C-alpha positions as CSV (number, residue, x, y, z in Angstrom):
1,M,0.0,0.0,0.0
2,A,1.1,3.6,-0.6
3,N,1.9,5.8,2.3
4,E,-1.3,7.6,3.3
5,K,0.3,11.0,3.8
6,T,2.7,11.2,0.9
7,G,1.2,8.7,-1.5
8,R,4.6,7.0,-1.9
9,T,5.0,3.3,-2.3
10,P,6.7,2.3,1.0
11,T,8.6,-0.7,-0.4
12,L,10.8,1.3,-2.9
13,S,14.5,1.5,-2.1
14,A,16.4,4.8,-2.5
15,E,17.9,3.5,-5.8
16,E,14.4,2.7,-7.1
17,E,13.1,6.1,-6.1
18,R,16.0,7.6,-8.0
19,D,14.9,5.6,-11.1
20,V,11.4,6.9,-10.7
21,S,12.6,10.5,-10.5
22,E,14.9,10.1,-13.5
23,N,12.1,8.6,-15.6
24,Q,9.7,11.5,-15.0
25,P,8.9,13.5,-18.1
26,P,10.4,17.1,-18.0
27,R,8.2,19.8,-16.7
28,A,6.9,22.5,-19.2
29,A,9.4,24.9,-17.6
30,V,12.3,22.6,-18.5
31,L,11.1,22.4,-22.1
32,H,10.7,26.2,-22.2
33,E,14.3,26.7,-21.0
34,I,15.7,24.2,-23.4
35,I,14.1,25.9,-26.4
36,R,14.8,29.4,-25.0
37,T,18.5,28.5,-24.6
38,E,18.6,27.2,-28.1
39,G,16.9,30.3,-29.4
40,D,19.3,32.5,-27.6
41,H,22.2,30.7,-29.3
42,E,20.6,31.1,-32.7
43,L,20.2,34.9,-32.1
44,E,23.9,35.1,-31.4
45,R,24.9,33.5,-34.7
46,S,26.5,35.6,-37.4
47,V,24.6,36.8,-40.5
48,A,26.9,34.7,-42.7
49,A,26.2,31.5,-40.7
50,L,22.5,32.1,-40.6
51,W,22.4,32.9,-44.4
52,W,24.2,29.8,-45.6
53,S,22.2,27.5,-43.2
54,A,18.9,29.1,-44.3
55,L,19.8,28.8,-48.0
56,A,20.7,25.2,-47.5
57,A,17.4,24.7,-45.8
58,G,15.5,26.3,-48.6
59,L,17.2,24.0,-51.1
60,T,16.6,21.0,-48.9
61,M,12.9,21.8,-48.6
62,G,12.6,21.1,-52.3
63,L,12.6,17.4,-51.2
64,S,9.0,17.8,-50.1
65,L,7.8,19.0,-53.5
66,M,10.0,16.4,-55.2
67,A,8.8,13.5,-53.0
68,M,5.1,14.4,-53.3
69,G,5.4,14.9,-57.1
70,L,7.2,11.6,-57.6
71,L,4.7,9.7,-55.5
72,S,1.7,11.3,-57.2
73,A,3.0,10.6,-60.6
74,H,3.2,6.9,-59.8
75,L,-0.1,6.5,-58.1
76,P,-3.6,6.4,-59.7
77,D,-5.8,9.4,-59.4
78,G,-8.1,9.6,-56.4
79,D,-8.2,10.2,-52.6
80,T,-6.0,7.2,-51.9
81,S,-3.2,8.9,-54.0
82,K,-3.4,12.0,-51.8
83,V,-3.2,10.0,-48.6
84,I,-0.1,8.2,-49.7
85,A,1.6,11.1,-51.6
86,S,1.2,13.3,-48.5
87,F,3.9,11.3,-46.8
88,G,6.3,12.9,-49.2
89,Y,5.7,16.3,-47.6
90,S,7.6,15.1,-44.6
91,A,10.8,14.5,-46.6
92,G,12.1,18.1,-46.6
93,F,11.2,18.7,-42.9
94,L,13.0,15.5,-41.8
95,A,16.2,16.5,-43.8
96,V,16.2,20.1,-42.6
97,I,15.5,19.4,-38.9
98,L,17.9,16.4,-38.6
99,A,20.6,18.4,-40.4
100,R,19.9,21.4,-38.0
101,Q,19.5,23.8,-40.8
102,Q,17.7,27.2,-40.3
103,L,14.0,27.0,-41.1
104,F,12.0,30.1,-40.7
105,T,8.9,28.6,-39.1
106,E,10.9,26.9,-36.4
107,N,12.2,30.3,-35.5
108,T,8.7,31.7,-34.9
109,L,9.0,29.8,-31.6
110,T,12.6,29.0,-30.9
111,A,13.9,32.6,-31.4
112,V,10.9,34.3,-29.9
113,L,11.1,32.8,-26.4
114,P,14.3,34.6,-25.5
115,V,12.6,37.9,-26.5
116,M,9.6,37.1,-24.5
117,S,11.8,36.3,-21.5
118,K,13.7,39.5,-21.9
119,P,11.7,42.0,-24.1
120,T,14.4,44.6,-24.8
121,L,15.0,46.6,-27.9
122,A,18.3,44.8,-28.4
123,N,16.5,41.4,-28.3
124,F,13.8,42.6,-30.7
125,G,16.5,43.8,-33.1
126,R,18.3,40.4,-32.9
127,L,15.0,38.7,-33.6
128,L,14.2,40.8,-36.6
129,R,17.7,40.3,-38.0
130,L,17.4,36.5,-37.7
131,W,13.9,36.4,-39.2
132,A,15.0,38.6,-42.2
133,V,18.1,36.6,-43.0
134,V,16.5,33.2,-42.5
135,L,13.4,34.0,-44.4
136,V,15.3,35.5,-47.4
137,G,17.7,32.5,-47.4
138,N,14.9,30.0,-47.3
139,L,13.0,31.7,-50.1
140,M,16.1,32.0,-52.3
141,G,16.7,28.3,-51.8
142,T,13.2,27.2,-52.6
143,L,13.0,29.5,-55.7
144,L,16.3,28.1,-57.0
145,V,15.3,24.5,-56.5
146,A,11.9,25.0,-58.2
147,Y,13.7,26.7,-61.2
148,V,16.2,23.8,-61.5
149,M,13.4,21.1,-61.2
150,L,11.5,22.7,-64.0
151,H,14.3,23.7,-66.4
152,L,16.8,20.8,-66.2
153,P,15.9,17.5,-67.8
154,I,15.5,15.6,-64.6
155,F,11.9,14.5,-64.4
156,D,9.5,13.0,-67.0
157,S,6.4,14.8,-68.3
158,K,4.1,12.9,-65.9
159,T,6.1,14.0,-62.9
160,D,6.3,17.6,-64.2
161,A,2.5,17.6,-64.5
162,A,2.3,16.4,-60.9
163,F,4.4,19.3,-59.7
164,L,2.1,21.7,-61.5
165,R,-1.0,20.1,-59.9
166,I,0.5,20.5,-56.5
167,G,1.1,24.2,-57.0
168,T,-2.3,24.7,-58.6
169,K,-3.9,23.1,-55.5
170,V,-2.2,25.6,-53.2
171,M,-3.4,28.5,-55.3
172,E,-7.0,27.3,-55.1
173,N,-7.1,29.0,-51.7
174,D,-8.2,32.6,-51.5
175,V,-6.3,35.2,-49.5
176,G,-8.3,34.5,-46.3
177,Q,-7.8,30.8,-46.6
178,M,-4.1,31.2,-47.2
179,F,-3.9,33.3,-44.0
180,S,-6.1,31.0,-41.9
181,K,-4.4,27.8,-43.0
182,G,-1.1,29.5,-42.4
183,I,-2.0,30.1,-38.7
184,V,-2.8,26.4,-38.2
185,S,0.5,25.5,-40.0
186,G,2.5,27.8,-37.8
187,W,0.9,26.5,-34.7
188,M,1.6,22.9,-35.7
189,I,5.3,23.5,-36.4
190,A,5.6,25.3,-33.0
191,T,3.9,22.3,-31.4
192,M,6.4,20.0,-33.1
193,V,9.4,22.1,-31.9
194,W,8.0,22.0,-28.3
195,M,7.5,18.2,-28.3
196,I,10.9,17.2,-29.7
197,P,13.0,18.0,-26.5
198,S,10.8,15.8,-24.3
199,M,10.8,12.9,-26.8
200,E,14.2,13.0,-28.5
201,S,14.1,9.3,-29.2
202,A,10.9,9.7,-31.1
203,K,12.0,12.8,-33.0
204,I,11.6,11.3,-36.5
205,W,8.1,10.1,-35.8
206,I,7.0,13.4,-34.3
207,I,8.2,15.2,-37.4
208,I,6.5,12.7,-39.7
209,L,3.2,12.9,-37.8
210,I,2.9,16.6,-37.7
211,T,4.0,17.4,-41.2
212,Y,1.9,14.5,-42.7
213,L,-1.1,16.0,-41.0
214,M,-0.2,19.4,-42.5
215,A,-0.1,17.9,-46.0
216,L,-3.4,16.1,-45.5
217,G,-5.1,19.3,-44.3
218,D,-3.6,21.4,-47.1
219,F,-2.3,23.9,-44.5
220,T,-0.1,26.5,-46.1
221,H,3.6,26.8,-45.2
222,I,5.7,29.7,-46.4
223,V,8.8,27.7,-47.2
224,V,7.4,24.5,-48.8
225,G,4.7,26.5,-50.5
226,S,7.2,28.9,-52.1
227,A,8.7,25.9,-53.9
228,E,5.3,24.6,-55.0
229,V,3.9,28.0,-56.1
230,S,7.1,29.4,-57.7
231,Y,7.1,26.3,-59.9
232,L,3.9,27.6,-61.4
233,V,5.5,31.0,-61.9
234,F,8.6,29.6,-63.7
235,A,6.2,27.5,-65.9
236,G,4.4,30.7,-66.9
237,Q,1.1,29.8,-65.2
238,L,1.2,32.4,-62.5
239,S,2.5,35.9,-62.1
240,W,5.0,37.1,-59.5
241,A,2.3,39.5,-58.2
242,D,0.0,36.6,-57.4
243,F,2.9,34.7,-55.8
244,W,3.7,37.5,-53.4
245,L,0.3,39.0,-52.8
246,S,-2.0,36.0,-52.9
247,F,0.3,33.3,-51.5
248,A,3.5,34.6,-49.7
249,G,2.1,37.6,-47.8
250,P,-1.0,36.0,-46.2
251,T,0.8,32.7,-45.6
252,L,3.8,34.3,-43.9
253,A,1.5,36.4,-41.7
254,G,-0.4,33.3,-40.7
255,N,2.7,31.3,-39.9
256,I,4.0,34.1,-37.7
257,I,0.8,34.5,-35.8
258,G,0.3,30.7,-35.4
259,G,3.8,30.1,-34.2
260,S,4.6,33.3,-32.3
261,C,1.5,35.2,-31.3
262,I,-0.5,32.1,-30.3
263,F,1.7,29.1,-29.4
264,A,4.8,31.0,-28.1
265,L,2.7,33.5,-26.1
266,I,0.5,30.9,-24.5
267,S,3.5,28.6,-23.7
268,H,5.4,31.5,-22.2
269,A,2.4,32.6,-20.2
270,Q,2.0,29.1,-18.8
271,I,5.6,29.1,-17.6
272,R,5.4,32.6,-16.1
273,S,2.2,31.7,-14.2
274,E,3.9,28.9,-12.3
275,S,5.0,30.2,-9.0
276,P,8.6,29.4,-7.9
277,K,7.2,28.3,-4.6
278,S,5.0,25.6,-6.1
279,A,7.7,24.5,-8.4
280,G,10.1,24.1,-5.5
281,K,7.6,22.0,-3.6
282,Q,7.1,19.8,-6.6
283,T,10.8,19.3,-7.1
284,E,11.2,18.5,-3.4
285,S,8.4,16.0,-3.4
286,N,9.8,14.2,-6.5
287,A,13.4,14.1,-5.1
288,P,14.5,10.7,-3.9
289,K,15.1,10.1,-0.2
290,P,18.7,10.0,0.9
291,T,20.2,6.6,1.8
292,E,21.2,5.8,5.4
293,Q,24.9,6.3,4.5
294,E,24.1,9.7,3.0
295,E,22.2,10.7,6.1
296,R,25.1,9.7,8.4
297,A,27.6,11.6,6.2
């Protein structure tokens, strides 16, 4: 039976209680600090380091368009094709995150938490610098990879047609839908970033789950979507004005609001609302009891 006052199981040894303590999932405050520390490190990186990493991420995100197009081209038309081909959407995210390249929508949470923890003009300036460099780098990479995929003799006509269908599907959204779906997409990416530190061993499955659901829901993402939509522009089926005004602007605003103004703010407020006193009590109650030798020492 458990101890009536403390709820502890009385038969556990000190070593077993240590095992219990070590296997407890990290508190939200721990996750917050892990991500805040990582974000602070990113804010300290030089412009050159951010730029090359962001450019590489943009190029790598072309894998999502490539994988979806290749799967779609080799599957029969219908809903089943979309369910299977949507797995290709995860390819770019897996490569970018596992390679630790700079992805703009990750930074709507990671780099924002240090600013929320210490909202000074200097920190806001560092955030805007990082966002600008990473966003431009990501977009340059995706535009380049879309241009190469279209103009070099790499894919057959069936796969090229699949790429065009993917971009056309994105542009079926009006401005309001681009914005609203962008909010959901930004929130989902922020959720993924928050989950990974607590389940590092399941990182790959978390990335696949979140990004697969994004593809199934046709939620708009500024980086992947820029590869999909710019393919239409380079093919002469869409103007640059439509790219920037109908897709990029509303989607970017939605991603920022979903990742920063909703998820990051709520997560930060949750941590700040925890009193140090209650946190201390929780830590003390979870701490293992000292052994007899430790007490004598």
